[in-house]
C-alpha positions as CSV (number, residue, x, y, z in Angstrom):
1,X,129.7,-122.5,-210.7
2,X,125.9,-121.8,-210.5
3,X,124.3,-120.0,-207.6
4,X,122.7,-123.3,-206.5
5,X,126.1,-125.0,-206.4
6,X,127.5,-122.2,-204.2
7,X,124.5,-122.6,-201.9
8,X,125.2,-126.3,-201.5
9,X,128.8,-125.7,-200.7
10,X,127.9,-123.4,-197.8
11,X,127.8,-125.0,-194.4
12,X,124.8,-123.6,-192.5
13,X,124.6,-123.7,-188.8
14,X,121.3,-123.2,-186.9
15,X,121.4,-121.9,-183.3
16,X,119.1,-120.3,-180.8
17,X,119.7,-116.7,-179.8
18,X,119.1,-115.1,-176.3
19,X,115.4,-114.6,-177.1
20,X,114.8,-118.2,-178.2
21,X,114.7,-117.4,-181.9
22,X,116.2,-119.8,-184.4
23,X,119.1,-118.1,-186.3
24,X,121.0,-119.5,-189.3
25,X,124.6,-118.7,-189.9
26,X,127.1,-119.7,-192.5
27,X,130.3,-121.3,-191.2
28,X,133.0,-118.9,-192.4
29,X,136.1,-120.5,-190.7
30,X,137.3,-122.6,-187.8
31,X,140.5,-121.8,-186.0
32,X,142.4,-123.2,-183.1
33,X,143.6,-121.0,-180.2
34,X,145.1,-122.2,-176.9
35,X,144.1,-125.8,-177.5
36,X,140.4,-124.8,-178.2
37,X,138.5,-124.5,-181.4
38,X,136.5,-121.5,-182.4
39,X,134.0,-120.9,-185.2
40,X,133.6,-117.7,-187.2
41,X,130.0,-117.4,-188.4
42,X,128.3,-115.0,-190.7
43,X,124.5,-114.3,-190.8
44,X,123.2,-116.4,-193.7
45,X,120.2,-114.2,-194.5
46,X,122.2,-111.0,-195.1
47,X,123.6,-109.7,-198.4
48,X,125.5,-107.0,-196.5
49,X,129.3,-107.5,-196.7
50,X,129.7,-105.3,-193.6
51,X,127.9,-107.7,-191.2
52,X,129.9,-108.5,-188.1
53,X,131.3,-112.0,-187.7
54,X,130.0,-114.0,-184.8
55,X,132.6,-115.8,-182.7
56,X,131.6,-119.1,-180.9
57,X,133.6,-121.8,-179.1
58,X,133.4,-125.3,-180.6
59,X,133.2,-128.3,-178.4
60,X,132.7,-131.9,-179.4
61,X,129.9,-134.1,-178.1
62,X,130.6,-137.6,-179.5
63,X,130.5,-137.2,-183.3
64,X,128.7,-133.8,-183.1
65,X,130.1,-130.3,-182.7
66,X,128.4,-127.9,-180.4
67,X,128.5,-124.1,-180.9
68,X,128.7,-122.3,-177.6
69,X,128.6,-118.6,-176.7
70,X,131.8,-117.4,-175.1
71,X,130.6,-116.1,-171.7
72,X,134.0,-115.2,-170.3
73,X,134.9,-111.7,-171.4
74,X,138.7,-112.3,-171.0
75,X,138.5,-115.4,-173.2
76,X,136.5,-113.6,-175.8
77,X,138.9,-110.6,-175.9
78,X,142.0,-112.9,-176.2
79,X,140.5,-114.8,-179.1
80,X,139.2,-111.6,-180.8
81,X,142.7,-110.0,-180.5
82,X,144.3,-113.2,-182.0
83,X,141.9,-113.1,-185.0
84,X,142.5,-109.4,-185.5
85,X,146.3,-110.1,-185.6
86,X,145.7,-112.8,-188.1
87,X,144.0,-110.3,-190.4
88,X,146.9,-107.9,-190.0
89,X,149.5,-110.6,-190.8
90,X,147.6,-111.6,-193.9
91,X,147.6,-108.1,-195.4
């Protein structure tokens, strides 16, 4: 597979950060937890394998998905812990 084909396979998501800047992420995975869907996103402009994964809640608006920041600390912590336990179970 060529580098161009790999680029085409990536699902890129554009969102706006807190300062109003357009940021592009690669969709890494979608998971369901407590009847909600969450997206794991990676910065698309970085070659660093140690970048942190960005966690966002997914909601559906008609045919479109919306990526929303998780404002509730308790919800964020519960989902993060769930994801960390998935990683441990896979090892």
